[in-house]
mmJSON file of the N, C-alpha and C atoms, coordinates in Angstrom:
{"data_MODEL":{"atom_site":{
"group_PDB":["ATOM","ATOM","ATOM","ATOM","ATOM","ATOM","ATOM","ATOM","ATOM","ATOM","ATOM","ATOM","ATOM","ATOM","ATOM","ATOM","ATOM","ATOM","ATOM","ATOM","ATOM","ATOM","ATOM","ATOM","ATOM","ATOM","ATOM","ATOM","ATOM","ATOM","ATOM","ATOM","ATOM","ATOM","ATOM","ATOM","ATOM","ATOM","ATOM","ATOM","ATOM","ATOM","ATOM","ATOM","ATOM","ATOM","ATOM","ATOM","ATOM","ATOM","ATOM","ATOM","ATOM","ATOM","ATOM","ATOM","ATOM","ATOM","ATOM","ATOM","ATOM","ATOM","ATOM","ATOM","ATOM","ATOM","ATOM","ATOM","ATOM","ATOM","ATOM","ATOM","ATOM","ATOM","ATOM","ATOM","ATOM","ATOM","ATOM","ATOM","ATOM","ATOM","ATOM","ATOM","ATOM","ATOM","ATOM","ATOM","ATOM","ATOM","ATOM","ATOM","ATOM","ATOM","ATOM","ATOM","ATOM","ATOM","ATOM","ATOM","ATOM","ATOM","ATOM","ATOM","ATOM","ATOM","ATOM","ATOM","ATOM","ATOM","ATOM","ATOM","ATOM","ATOM","ATOM","ATOM","ATOM","ATOM","ATOM","ATOM","ATOM","ATOM","ATOM","ATOM","ATOM","ATOM","ATOM","ATOM","ATOM","ATOM","ATOM","ATOM","ATOM","ATOM","ATOM","ATOM","ATOM","ATOM","ATOM","ATOM","ATOM","ATOM","ATOM","ATOM","ATOM","ATOM","ATOM","ATOM","ATOM","ATOM","ATOM","ATOM","ATOM","ATOM","ATOM","ATOM","ATOM","ATOM","ATOM","ATOM","ATOM","ATOM","ATOM","ATOM","ATOM","ATOM","ATOM","ATOM","ATOM","ATOM","ATOM","ATOM","ATOM","ATOM","ATOM","ATOM","ATOM","ATOM","ATOM","ATOM","ATOM","ATOM","ATOM","ATOM","ATOM","ATOM","ATOM","ATOM","ATOM","ATOM","ATOM","ATOM","ATOM","ATOM","ATOM","ATOM","ATOM","ATOM","ATOM","ATOM","ATOM","ATOM","ATOM","ATOM","ATOM","ATOM","ATOM","ATOM","ATOM","ATOM","ATOM","ATOM","ATOM","ATOM","ATOM","ATOM","ATOM","ATOM","ATOM","ATOM","ATOM","ATOM","ATOM","ATOM","ATOM","ATOM","ATOM","ATOM","ATOM","ATOM","ATOM","ATOM","ATOM","ATOM"],
"id":[1,2,3,4,5,6,7,8,9,10,11,12,13,14,15,16,17,18,19,20,21,22,23,24,25,26,27,28,29,30,31,32,33,34,35,36,37,38,39,40,41,42,43,44,45,46,47,48,49,50,51,52,53,54,55,56,57,58,59,60,61,62,63,64,65,66,67,68,69,70,71,72,73,74,75,76,77,78,79,80,81,82,83,84,85,86,87,88,89,90,91,92,93,94,95,96,97,98,99,100,101,102,103,104,105,106,107,108,109,110,111,112,113,114,115,116,117,118,119,120,121,122,123,124,125,126,127,128,129,130,131,132,133,134,135,136,137,138,139,140,141,142,143,144,145,146,147,148,149,150,151,152,153,154,155,156,157,158,159,160,161,162,163,164,165,166,167,168,169,170,171,172,173,174,175,176,177,178,179,180,181,182,183,184,185,186,187,188,189,190,191,192,193,194,195,196,197,198,199,200,201,202,203,204,205,206,207,208,209,210,211,212,213,214,215,216,217,218,219,220,221,222,223,224,225,226,227,228,229,230,231,232,233,234],
"type_symbol":["N","C","C","N","C","C","N","C","C","N","C","C","N","C","C","N","C","C","N","C","C","N","C","C","N","C","C","N","C","C","N","C","C","N","C","C","N","C","C","N","C","C","N","C","C","N","C","C","N","C","C","N","C","C","N","C","C","N","C","C","N","C","C","N","C","C","N","C","C","N","C","C","N","C","C","N","C","C","N","C","C","N","C","C","N","C","C","N","C","C","N","C","C","N","C","C","N","C","C","N","C","C","N","C","C","N","C","C","N","C","C","N","C","C","N","C","C","N","C","C","N","C","C","N","C","C","N","C","C","N","C","C","N","C","C","N","C","C","N","C","C","N","C","C","N","C","C","N","C","C","N","C","C","N","C","C","N","C","C","N","C","C","N","C","C","N","C","C","N","C","C","N","C","C","N","C","C","N","C","C","N","C","C","N","C","C","N","C","C","N","C","C","N","C","C","N","C","C","N","C","C","N","C","C","N","C","C","N","C","C","N","C","C","N","C","C","N","C","C","N","C","C","N","C","C","N","C","C","N","C","C","N","C","C"],
"label_atom_id":["N","CA","C","N","CA","C","N","CA","C","N","CA","C","N","CA","C","N","CA","C","N","CA","C","N","CA","C","N","CA","C","N","CA","C","N","CA","C","N","CA","C","N","CA","C","N","CA","C","N","CA","C","N","CA","C","N","CA","C","N","CA","C","N","CA","C","N","CA","C","N","CA","C","N","CA","C","N","CA","C","N","CA","C","N","CA","C","N","CA","C","N","CA","C","N","CA","C","N","CA","C","N","CA","C","N","CA","C","N","CA","C","N","CA","C","N","CA","C","N","CA","C","N","CA","C","N","CA","C","N","CA","C","N","CA","C","N","CA","C","N","CA","C","N","CA","C","N","CA","C","N","CA","C","N","CA","C","N","CA","C","N","CA","C","N","CA","C","N","CA","C","N","CA","C","N","CA","C","N","CA","C","N","CA","C","N","CA","C","N","CA","C","N","CA","C","N","CA","C","N","CA","C","N","CA","C","N","CA","C","N","CA","C","N","CA","C","N","CA","C","N","CA","C","N","CA","C","N","CA","C","N","CA","C","N","CA","C","N","CA","C","N","CA","C","N","CA","C","N","CA","C","N","CA","C","N","CA","C","N","CA","C","N","CA","C","N","CA","C","N","CA","C"],
"label_alt_id":[null,null,null,null,null,null,null,null,null,null,null,null,null,null,null,null,null,null,null,null,null,null,null,null,null,null,null,null,null,null,null,null,null,null,null,null,null,null,null,null,null,null,null,null,null,null,null,null,null,null,null,null,null,null,null,null,null,null,null,null,null,null,null,null,null,null,null,null,null,null,null,null,null,null,null,null,null,null,null,null,null,null,null,null,null,null,null,null,null,null,null,null,null,null,null,null,null,null,null,null,null,null,null,null,null,null,null,null,null,null,null,null,null,null,null,null,null,null,null,null,null,null,null,null,null,null,null,null,null,null,null,null,null,null,null,null,null,null,null,null,null,null,null,null,null,null,null,null,null,null,null,null,null,null,null,null,null,null,null,null,null,null,null,null,null,null,null,null,null,null,null,null,null,null,null,null,null,null,null,null,null,null,null,null,null,null,null,null,null,null,null,null,null,null,null,null,null,null,null,null,null,null,null,null,null,null,null,null,null,null,null,null,null,null,null,null,null,null,null,null,null,null,null,null,null,null,null,null,null,null,null,null,null,null],
"label_comp_id":["MET","MET","MET","ASN","ASN","ASN","ASN","ASN","ASN","THR","THR","THR","PRO","PRO","PRO","LEU","LEU","LEU","HIS","HIS","HIS","LEU","LEU","LEU","GLN","GLN","GLN","VAL","VAL","VAL","SER","SER","SER","SER","SER","SER","ARG","ARG","ARG","ARG","ARG","ARG","LEU","LEU","LEU","LEU","LEU","LEU","ALA","ALA","ALA","ASP","ASP","ASP","GLN","GLN","GLN","LEU","LEU","LEU","THR","THR","THR","PRO","PRO","PRO","VAL","VAL","VAL","SER","SER","SER","LEU","LEU","LEU","TYR","TYR","TYR","ALA","ALA","ALA","ARG","ARG","ARG","LEU","LEU","LEU","ARG","ARG","ARG","ASP","ASP","ASP","ARG","ARG","ARG","TYR","TYR","TYR","ALA","ALA","ALA","VAL","VAL","VAL","PRO","PRO","PRO","VAL","VAL","VAL","LEU","LEU","LEU","LEU","LEU","LEU","GLU","GLU","GLU","SER","SER","SER","ASN","ASN","ASN","ASP","ASP","ASP","ARG","ARG","ARG","TYR","TYR","TYR","ASN","ASN","ASN","ALA","ALA","ALA","ALA","ALA","ALA","GLU","GLU","GLU","SER","SER","SER","THR","THR","THR","SER","SER","SER","PHE","PHE","PHE","ILE","ILE","ILE","GLY","GLY","GLY","LEU","LEU","LEU","ASP","ASP","ASP","PRO","PRO","PRO","ILE","ILE","ILE","ALA","ALA","ALA","THR","THR","THR","PHE","PHE","PHE","ARG","ARG","ARG","VAL","VAL","VAL","GLU","GLU","GLU","ASP","ASP","ASP","HIS","HIS","HIS","THR","THR","THR","MET","MET","MET","HIS","HIS","HIS","ILE","ILE","ILE","GLU","GLU","GLU","ALA","ALA","ALA","PHE","PHE","PHE","GLY","GLY","GLY","GLU","GLU","GLU","SER","SER","SER","ASP","ASP","ASP"],
"label_asym_id":["A","A","A","A","A","A","A","A","A","A","A","A","A","A","A","A","A","A","A","A","A","A","A","A","A","A","A","A","A","A","A","A","A","A","A","A","A","A","A","A","A","A","A","A","A","A","A","A","A","A","A","A","A","A","A","A","A","A","A","A","A","A","A","A","A","A","A","A","A","A","A","A","A","A","A","A","A","A","A","A","A","A","A","A","A","A","A","A","A","A","A","A","A","A","A","A","A","A","A","A","A","A","A","A","A","A","A","A","A","A","A","A","A","A","A","A","A","A","A","A","A","A","A","A","A","A","A","A","A","A","A","A","A","A","A","A","A","A","A","A","A","A","A","A","A","A","A","A","A","A","A","A","A","A","A","A","A","A","A","A","A","A","A","A","A","A","A","A","A","A","A","A","A","A","A","A","A","A","A","A","A","A","A","A","A","A","A","A","A","A","A","A","A","A","A","A","A","A","A","A","A","A","A","A","A","A","A","A","A","A","A","A","A","A","A","A","A","A","A","A","A","A","A","A","A","A","A","A","A","A","A","A","A","A"],
"label_entity_id":["1","1","1","1","1","1","1","1","1","1","1","1","1","1","1","1","1","1","1","1","1","1","1","1","1","1","1","1","1","1","1","1","1","1","1","1","1","1","1","1","1","1","1","1","1","1","1","1","1","1","1","1","1","1","1","1","1","1","1","1","1","1","1","1","1","1","1","1","1","1","1","1","1","1","1","1","1","1","1","1","1","1","1","1","1","1","1","1","1","1","1","1","1","1","1","1","1","1","1","1","1","1","1","1","1","1","1","1","1","1","1","1","1","1","1","1","1","1","1","1","1","1","1","1","1","1","1","1","1","1","1","1","1","1","1","1","1","1","1","1","1","1","1","1","1","1","1","1","1","1","1","1","1","1","1","1","1","1","1","1","1","1","1","1","1","1","1","1","1","1","1","1","1","1","1","1","1","1","1","1","1","1","1","1","1","1","1","1","1","1","1","1","1","1","1","1","1","1","1","1","1","1","1","1","1","1","1","1","1","1","1","1","1","1","1","1","1","1","1","1","1","1","1","1","1","1","1","1","1","1","1","1","1","1"],
"label_seq_id":[1,1,1,2,2,2,3,3,3,4,4,4,5,5,5,6,6,6,7,7,7,8,8,8,9,9,9,10,10,10,11,11,11,12,12,12,13,13,13,14,14,14,15,15,15,16,16,16,17,17,17,18,18,18,19,19,19,20,20,20,21,21,21,22,22,22,23,23,23,24,24,24,25,25,25,26,26,26,27,27,27,28,28,28,29,29,29,30,30,30,31,31,31,32,32,32,33,33,33,34,34,34,35,35,35,36,36,36,37,37,37,38,38,38,39,39,39,40,40,40,41,41,41,42,42,42,43,43,43,44,44,44,45,45,45,46,46,46,47,47,47,48,48,48,49,49,49,50,50,50,51,51,51,52,52,52,53,53,53,54,54,54,55,55,55,56,56,56,57,57,57,58,58,58,59,59,59,60,60,60,61,61,61,62,62,62,63,63,63,64,64,64,65,65,65,66,66,66,67,67,67,68,68,68,69,69,69,70,70,70,71,71,71,72,72,72,73,73,73,74,74,74,75,75,75,76,76,76,77,77,77,78,78,78],
"pdbx_PDB_ins_code":[null,null,null,null,null,null,null,null,null,null,null,null,null,null,null,null,null,null,null,null,null,null,null,null,null,null,null,null,null,null,null,null,null,null,null,null,null,null,null,null,null,null,null,null,null,null,null,null,null,null,null,null,null,null,null,null,null,null,null,null,null,null,null,null,null,null,null,null,null,null,null,null,null,null,null,null,null,null,null,null,null,null,null,null,null,null,null,null,null,null,null,null,null,null,null,null,null,null,null,null,null,null,null,null,null,null,null,null,null,null,null,null,null,null,null,null,null,null,null,null,null,null,null,null,null,null,null,null,null,null,null,null,null,null,null,null,null,null,null,null,null,null,null,null,null,null,null,null,null,null,null,null,null,null,null,null,null,null,null,null,null,null,null,null,null,null,null,null,null,null,null,null,null,null,null,null,null,null,null,null,null,null,null,null,null,null,null,null,null,null,null,null,null,null,null,null,null,null,null,null,null,null,null,null,null,null,null,null,null,null,null,null,null,null,null,null,null,null,null,null,null,null,null,null,null,null,null,null,null,null,null,null,null,null],
"Cartn_x":[12.705,11.407,10.375,9.246,8.156,7.502,7.271,6.628,5.169,4.572,3.171,2.301,1.269,0.39,-0.233,-0.39,-0.926,-2.312,-3.261,-4.629,-4.874,-5.111,-5.295,-6.736,-7.143,-8.443,-8.178,-8.614,-8.386,-9.729,-9.79,-11.013,-10.737,-11.685,-11.55,-12.911,-12.864,-14.107,-13.834,-14.721,-14.616,-15.412,-14.778,-15.425,-15.349,-16.358,-16.308,-15.313,-14.459,-13.396,-13.934,-15.137,-15.662,-16.173,-16.345,-16.779,-15.599,-14.564,-13.423,-12.228,-11.115,-9.917,-9.023,-8.118,-7.187,-6.367,-5.949,-5.144,-5.971,-7.217,-8.04,-8.391,-8.63,-8.893,-7.656,-6.496,-5.238,-5.024,-5.283,-5.109,-6.015,-7.2,-8.119,-7.65,-6.94,-6.565,-5.144,-4.232,-2.803,-2.424,-3.116,-2.754,-3.249,-4.067,-4.603,-3.719,-2.726,-1.89,-0.418,0.412,1.84,2.612,2.261,3.039,2.089,1.401,0.517,1.307,0.751,1.404,0.329,0.601,-0.261,0.557,0.11,0.77,-0.201,0.274,-0.588,0.105,-0.675,-0.182,-0.885,-0.288,-0.869,-0.621,-1.696,-1.602,-2.106,-1.195,-1.606,-2.432,-2.411,-3.184,-4.561,-4.732,-6.01,-6.256,-6.988,-7.23,-7.947,-8.71,-9.423,-8.461,-7.239,-6.24,-5.409,-5.622,-4.905,-5.503,-4.637,-5.073,-4.341,-5.013,-4.394,-4.575,-3.556,-3.604,-3.235,-3.998,-3.679,-3.407,-2.212,-1.834,-1.768,-2.327,-2.421,-1.741,-1.725,-1.176,-0.304,0.977,1.816,2.137,2.217,2.683,4.176,4.729,6.172,6.626,7.885,8.481,9.792,10.081,11.307,12.021,13.272,14.044,15.421,15.912,17.252,18.134,19.27,20.269,21.64,22.421,23.786,23.827,22.923,22.865,22.506,21.919,21.502,20.012,19.264,17.842,17.62,16.802,16.43,14.939,14.575,13.186,12.78,11.631,11.064,9.645,9.339,8.002,7.641,6.444,5.939,6.87,7.463,8.331,9.729,10.047,11.379,12.118,13.421,14.254,15.173,15.621,16.577,17.962],
"Cartn_y":[-5.147,-4.582,-5.238,-4.612,-5.034,-6.31,-7.297,-8.55,-8.628,-7.498,-7.461,-7.785,-8.635,-8.944,-7.672,-7.646,-6.486,-6.819,-5.969,-6.145,-5.089,-5.534,-4.635,-4.626,-3.49,-3.393,-3.167,-4.089,-4.018,-3.86,-2.947,-2.732,-3.041,-3.666,-3.903,-3.739,-3.412,-3.227,-3.475,-4.204,-4.406,-3.293,-2.671,-1.595,-1.885,-1.46,-1.571,-0.546,-0.963,-0.091,1.128,1.045,2.209,3.281,2.949,3.937,4.66,3.906,4.468,3.549,4.093,3.281,3.388,2.434,2.534,3.826,4.234,5.458,6.69,6.767,7.936,7.969,6.815,6.771,7.192,6.688,7.076,8.587,9.152,10.593,11.4,10.898,11.596,11.546,10.483,10.271,10.694,10.719,10.858,12.124,13.23,14.478,14.544,13.606,13.586,12.809,12.088,11.216,11.51,11.294,11.615,10.638,9.352,8.337,7.392,7.892,7.006,6.159,5.008,4.146,3.418,3.244,2.482,1.323,0.107,-1.104,-1.802,-2.142,-2.809,-4.028,-5.081,-6.248,-6.272,-6.943,-7.009,-8.397,-9.086,-10.39,-10.205,-10.137,-9.83,-10.939,-12.128,-13.237,-13.362,-12.776,-12.893,-11.614,-10.688,-9.394,-9.544,-10.615,-10.824,-11.072,-11.469,-11.73,-10.496,-9.389,-8.151,-7.526,-7.038,-6.504,-5.211,-4.297,-3.048,-2.907,-2.347,-2.072,-0.614,0.068,1.443,1.447,1.878,1.988,3.461,3.818,5.229,5.589,4.712,5.031,3.861,3.847,2.665,2.393,1.111,0.723,0.458,0.328,0.102,0.684,1.097,1.554,0.813,0.549,-0.137,0.775,1.047,1.963,1.364,1.471,0.98,2.169,2.272,3.305,2.659,2.921,2.385,0.877,0.142,-1.324,-1.837,-0.989,-1.392,-1.118,-2.125,-1.932,-1.406,-0.372,0.216,-0.021,-0.496,-0.791,0.054,0.716,1.453,0.952,0.534,0.044,0.5,1.022,1.455,2.467,3.342,4.379,3.92,2.658,2.122,1.83,2.099,1.81,0.647,-0.015,-1.114,-0.597],
"Cartn_z":[18.076,17.826,18.731,18.812,19.673,19.132,19.991,19.581,20.003,20.358,20.745,19.532,19.706,18.574,18.007,16.718,16.024,15.491,15.79,15.3,14.228,13.012,11.882,11.422,10.901,10.251,8.769,7.952,6.514,5.825,4.885,4.114,2.658,2.013,0.576,-0.076,-1.347,-2.081,-3.558,-4.202,-5.651,-6.327,-7.318,-8.059,-9.548,-10.27,-11.72,-12.247,-13.153,-13.651,-14.393,-14.94,-15.652,-14.694,-13.425,-12.438,-11.807,-11.461,-10.748,-10.956,-11.386,-11.584,-10.353,-10.14,-9.009,-9.047,-10.231,-10.347,-9.991,-10.444,-10.117,-8.631,-8.024,-6.588,-5.804,-6.201,-5.559,-5.679,-6.853,-7.064,-6.139,-5.85,-4.936,-3.484,-3.11,-1.707,-1.359,-2.31,-2.01,-1.263,-1.494,-0.823,0.618,1.029,2.4,3.371,2.857,3.683,3.428,4.443,4.35,3.463,3.504,2.772,2.017,0.991,0.232,-0.761,-1.121,-2.11,-2.921,-4.205,-5.102,-5.645,-5.386,-5.885,-6.83,-8.012,-8.98,-9.572,-9.762,-10.484,-11.831,-12.786,-14.109,-14.681,-14.942,-15.598,-17.023,-17.969,-19.343,-19.977,-19.397,-19.939,-19.302,-18.124,-17.425,-16.629,-17.21,-16.569,-15.228,-15.052,-13.789,-12.632,-12.935,-11.896,-11.544,-12.238,-11.932,-10.68,-9.801,-8.513,-8.217,-7.527,-7.089,-5.588,-4.938,-3.505,-3.292,-2.45,-2.081,-0.588,-0.212,1.195,1.569,2.735,3.096,4.407,5.359,6.679,7.113,6.723,6.933,8.4,8.746,10.084,10.058,8.842,8.697,7.363,7.32,6.066,5.848,4.589,4.186,3.196,3.45,2.618,2.357,1.135,0.812,0.461,1.162,0.889,0.91,-0.112,-0.188,0.055,-0.58,-0.502,0.898,1.734,3.078,3.238,3.735,3.973,5.382,5.486,6.767,6.974,8.155,8.479,9.671,9.545,10.667,10.877,12.102,12.43,13.833,13.973,15.274,15.933,15.135,15.664,16.024,15.791,16.093,14.792,14.785,13.614,13.905,12.833,12.995,13.315],
"occupancy":[1.0,1.0,1.0,1.0,1.0,1.0,1.0,1.0,1.0,1.0,1.0,1.0,1.0,1.0,1.0,1.0,1.0,1.0,1.0,1.0,1.0,1.0,1.0,1.0,1.0,1.0,1.0,1.0,1.0,1.0,1.0,1.0,1.0,1.0,1.0,1.0,1.0,1.0,1.0,1.0,1.0,1.0,1.0,1.0,1.0,1.0,1.0,1.0,1.0,1.0,1.0,1.0,1.0,1.0,1.0,1.0,1.0,1.0,1.0,1.0,1.0,1.0,1.0,1.0,1.0,1.0,1.0,1.0,1.0,1.0,1.0,1.0,1.0,1.0,1.0,1.0,1.0,1.0,1.0,1.0,1.0,1.0,1.0,1.0,1.0,1.0,1.0,1.0,1.0,1.0,1.0,1.0,1.0,1.0,1.0,1.0,1.0,1.0,1.0,1.0,1.0,1.0,1.0,1.0,1.0,1.0,1.0,1.0,1.0,1.0,1.0,1.0,1.0,1.0,1.0,1.0,1.0,1.0,1.0,1.0,1.0,1.0,1.0,1.0,1.0,1.0,1.0,1.0,1.0,1.0,1.0,1.0,1.0,1.0,1.0,1.0,1.0,1.0,1.0,1.0,1.0,1.0,1.0,1.0,1.0,1.0,1.0,1.0,1.0,1.0,1.0,1.0,1.0,1.0,1.0,1.0,1.0,1.0,1.0,1.0,1.0,1.0,1.0,1.0,1.0,1.0,1.0,1.0,1.0,1.0,1.0,1.0,1.0,1.0,1.0,1.0,1.0,1.0,1.0,1.0,1.0,1.0,1.0,1.0,1.0,1.0,1.0,1.0,1.0,1.0,1.0,1.0,1.0,1.0,1.0,1.0,1.0,1.0,1.0,1.0,1.0,1.0,1.0,1.0,1.0,1.0,1.0,1.0,1.0,1.0,1.0,1.0,1.0,1.0,1.0,1.0,1.0,1.0,1.0,1.0,1.0,1.0,1.0,1.0,1.0,1.0,1.0,1.0,1.0,1.0,1.0,1.0,1.0,1.0],
"B_iso_or_equiv":[0.0,0.0,0.0,0.0,0.0,0.0,0.0,0.0,0.0,0.0,0.0,0.0,0.0,0.0,0.0,0.0,0.0,0.0,0.0,0.0,0.0,0.0,0.0,0.0,0.0,0.0,0.0,0.0,0.0,0.0,0.0,0.0,0.0,0.0,0.0,0.0,0.0,0.0,0.0,0.0,0.0,0.0,0.0,0.0,0.0,0.0,0.0,0.0,0.0,0.0,0.0,0.0,0.0,0.0,0.0,0.0,0.0,0.0,0.0,0.0,0.0,0.0,0.0,0.0,0.0,0.0,0.0,0.0,0.0,0.0,0.0,0.0,0.0,0.0,0.0,0.0,0.0,0.0,0.0,0.0,0.0,0.0,0.0,0.0,0.0,0.0,0.0,0.0,0.0,0.0,0.0,0.0,0.0,0.0,0.0,0.0,0.0,0.0,0.0,0.0,0.0,0.0,0.0,0.0,0.0,0.0,0.0,0.0,0.0,0.0,0.0,0.0,0.0,0.0,0.0,0.0,0.0,0.0,0.0,0.0,0.0,0.0,0.0,0.0,0.0,0.0,0.0,0.0,0.0,0.0,0.0,0.0,0.0,0.0,0.0,0.0,0.0,0.0,0.0,0.0,0.0,0.0,0.0,0.0,0.0,0.0,0.0,0.0,0.0,0.0,0.0,0.0,0.0,0.0,0.0,0.0,0.0,0.0,0.0,0.0,0.0,0.0,0.0,0.0,0.0,0.0,0.0,0.0,0.0,0.0,0.0,0.0,0.0,0.0,0.0,0.0,0.0,0.0,0.0,0.0,0.0,0.0,0.0,0.0,0.0,0.0,0.0,0.0,0.0,0.0,0.0,0.0,0.0,0.0,0.0,0.0,0.0,0.0,0.0,0.0,0.0,0.0,0.0,0.0,0.0,0.0,0.0,0.0,0.0,0.0,0.0,0.0,0.0,0.0,0.0,0.0,0.0,0.0,0.0,0.0,0.0,0.0,0.0,0.0,0.0,0.0,0.0,0.0,0.0,0.0,0.0,0.0,0.0,0.0],
"pdbx_formal_charge":[null,null,null,null,null,null,null,null,null,null,null,null,null,null,null,null,null,null,null,null,null,null,null,null,null,null,null,null,null,null,null,null,null,null,null,null,null,null,null,null,null,null,null,null,null,null,null,null,null,null,null,null,null,null,null,null,null,null,null,null,null,null,null,null,null,null,null,null,null,null,null,null,null,null,null,null,null,null,null,null,null,null,null,null,null,null,null,null,null,null,null,null,null,null,null,null,null,null,null,null,null,null,null,null,null,null,null,null,null,null,null,null,null,null,null,null,null,null,null,null,null,null,null,null,null,null,null,null,null,null,null,null,null,null,null,null,null,null,null,null,null,null,null,null,null,null,null,null,null,null,null,null,null,null,null,null,null,null,null,null,null,null,null,null,null,null,null,null,null,null,null,null,null,null,null,null,null,null,null,null,null,null,null,null,null,null,null,null,null,null,null,null,null,null,null,null,null,null,null,null,null,null,null,null,null,null,null,null,null,null,null,null,null,null,null,null,null,null,null,null,null,null,null,null,null,null,null,null,null,null,null,null,null,null],
"auth_seq_id":[1,1,1,2,2,2,3,3,3,4,4,4,5,5,5,6,6,6,7,7,7,8,8,8,9,9,9,10,10,10,11,11,11,12,12,12,13,13,13,14,14,14,15,15,15,16,16,16,17,17,17,18,18,18,19,19,19,20,20,20,21,21,21,22,22,22,23,23,23,24,24,24,25,25,25,26,26,26,27,27,27,28,28,28,29,29,29,30,30,30,31,31,31,32,32,32,33,33,33,34,34,34,35,35,35,36,36,36,37,37,37,38,38,38,39,39,39,40,40,40,41,41,41,42,42,42,43,43,43,44,44,44,45,45,45,46,46,46,47,47,47,48,48,48,49,49,49,50,50,50,51,51,51,52,52,52,53,53,53,54,54,54,55,55,55,56,56,56,57,57,57,58,58,58,59,59,59,60,60,60,61,61,61,62,62,62,63,63,63,64,64,64,65,65,65,66,66,66,67,67,67,68,68,68,69,69,69,70,70,70,71,71,71,72,72,72,73,73,73,74,74,74,75,75,75,76,76,76,77,77,77,78,78,78],
"auth_comp_id":["MET","MET","MET","ASN","ASN","ASN","ASN","ASN","ASN","THR","THR","THR","PRO","PRO","PRO","LEU","LEU","LEU","HIS","HIS","HIS","LEU","LEU","LEU","GLN","GLN","GLN","VAL","VAL","VAL","SER","SER","SER","SER","SER","SER","ARG","ARG","ARG","ARG","ARG","ARG","LEU","LEU","LEU","LEU","LEU","LEU","ALA","ALA","ALA","ASP","ASP","ASP","GLN","GLN","GLN","LEU","LEU","LEU","THR","THR","THR","PRO","PRO","PRO","VAL","VAL","VAL","SER","SER","SER","LEU","LEU","LEU","TYR","TYR","TYR","ALA","ALA","ALA","ARG","ARG","ARG","LEU","LEU","LEU","ARG","ARG","ARG","ASP","ASP","ASP","ARG","ARG","ARG","TYR","TYR","TYR","ALA","ALA","ALA","VAL","VAL","VAL","PRO","PRO","PRO","VAL","VAL","VAL","LEU","LEU","LEU","LEU","LEU","LEU","GLU","GLU","GLU","SER","SER","SER","ASN","ASN","ASN","ASP","ASP","ASP","ARG","ARG","ARG","TYR","TYR","TYR","ASN","ASN","ASN","ALA","ALA","ALA","ALA","ALA","ALA","GLU","GLU","GLU","SER","SER","SER","THR","THR","THR","SER","SER","SER","PHE","PHE","PHE","ILE","ILE","ILE","GLY","GLY","GLY","LEU","LEU","LEU","ASP","ASP","ASP","PRO","PRO","PRO","ILE","ILE","ILE","ALA","ALA","ALA","THR","THR","THR","PHE","PHE","PHE","ARG","ARG","ARG","VAL","VAL","VAL","GLU","GLU","GLU","ASP","ASP","ASP","HIS","HIS","HIS","THR","THR","THR","MET","MET","MET","HIS","HIS","HIS","ILE","ILE","ILE","GLU","GLU","GLU","ALA","ALA","ALA","PHE","PHE","PHE","GLY","GLY","GLY","GLU","GLU","GLU","SER","SER","SER","ASP","ASP","ASP"],
"auth_asym_id":["A","A","A","A","A","A","A","A","A","A","A","A","A","A","A","A","A","A","A","A","A","A","A","A","A","A","A","A","A","A","A","A","A","A","A","A","A","A","A","A","A","A","A","A","A","A","A","A","A","A","A","A","A","A","A","A","A","A","A","A","A","A","A","A","A","A","A","A","A","A","A","A","A","A","A","A","A","A","A","A","A","A","A","A","A","A","A","A","A","A","A","A","A","A","A","A","A","A","A","A","A","A","A","A","A","A","A","A","A","A","A","A","A","A","A","A","A","A","A","A","A","A","A","A","A","A","A","A","A","A","A","A","A","A","A","A","A","A","A","A","A","A","A","A","A","A","A","A","A","A","A","A","A","A","A","A","A","A","A","A","A","A","A","A","A","A","A","A","A","A","A","A","A","A","A","A","A","A","A","A","A","A","A","A","A","A","A","A","A","A","A","A","A","A","A","A","A","A","A","A","A","A","A","A","A","A","A","A","A","A","A","A","A","A","A","A","A","A","A","A","A","A","A","A","A","A","A","A","A","A","A","A","A","A"],
"auth_atom_id":["N","CA","C","N","CA","C","N","CA","C","N","CA","C","N","CA","C","N","CA","C","N","CA","C","N","CA","C","N","CA","C","N","CA","C","N","CA","C","N","CA","C","N","CA","C","N","CA","C","N","CA","C","N","CA","C","N","CA","C","N","CA","C","N","CA","C","N","CA","C","N","CA","C","N","CA","C","N","CA","C","N","CA","C","N","CA","C","N","CA","C","N","CA","C","N","CA","C","N","CA","C","N","CA","C","N","CA","C","N","CA","C","N","CA","C","N","CA","C","N","CA","C","N","CA","C","N","CA","C","N","CA","C","N","CA","C","N","CA","C","N","CA","C","N","CA","C","N","CA","C","N","CA","C","N","CA","C","N","CA","C","N","CA","C","N","CA","C","N","CA","C","N","CA","C","N","CA","C","N","CA","C","N","CA","C","N","CA","C","N","CA","C","N","CA","C","N","CA","C","N","CA","C","N","CA","C","N","CA","C","N","CA","C","N","CA","C","N","CA","C","N","CA","C","N","CA","C","N","CA","C","N","CA","C","N","CA","C","N","CA","C","N","CA","C","N","CA","C","N","CA","C","N","CA","C","N","CA","C","N","CA","C","N","CA","C","N","CA","C","N","CA","C"],
"pdbx_PDB_model_num":[1,1,1,1,1,1,1,1,1,1,1,1,1,1,1,1,1,1,1,1,1,1,1,1,1,1,1,1,1,1,1,1,1,1,1,1,1,1,1,1,1,1,1,1,1,1,1,1,1,1,1,1,1,1,1,1,1,1,1,1,1,1,1,1,1,1,1,1,1,1,1,1,1,1,1,1,1,1,1,1,1,1,1,1,1,1,1,1,1,1,1,1,1,1,1,1,1,1,1,1,1,1,1,1,1,1,1,1,1,1,1,1,1,1,1,1,1,1,1,1,1,1,1,1,1,1,1,1,1,1,1,1,1,1,1,1,1,1,1,1,1,1,1,1,1,1,1,1,1,1,1,1,1,1,1,1,1,1,1,1,1,1,1,1,1,1,1,1,1,1,1,1,1,1,1,1,1,1,1,1,1,1,1,1,1,1,1,1,1,1,1,1,1,1,1,1,1,1,1,1,1,1,1,1,1,1,1,1,1,1,1,1,1,1,1,1,1,1,1,1,1,1,1,1,1,1,1,1,1,1,1,1,1,1]
}}}
């Protein structure tokens, strides 16, 4: 695979849960992108530590088939 340095632009924003939830935001965006994903953590002892991530335009994909992991990044496969 390519070893060229990668420069990423990451955006984040804190929102009040009563205005917009991670699931409702994901539902608004998912049909606009080919491979959207919603990842959520849950700390049942400390809700402030729970975090959600929404990914919309992946630079890499990881897939497992028949006990084998396949990685595709930057248009190249393993």
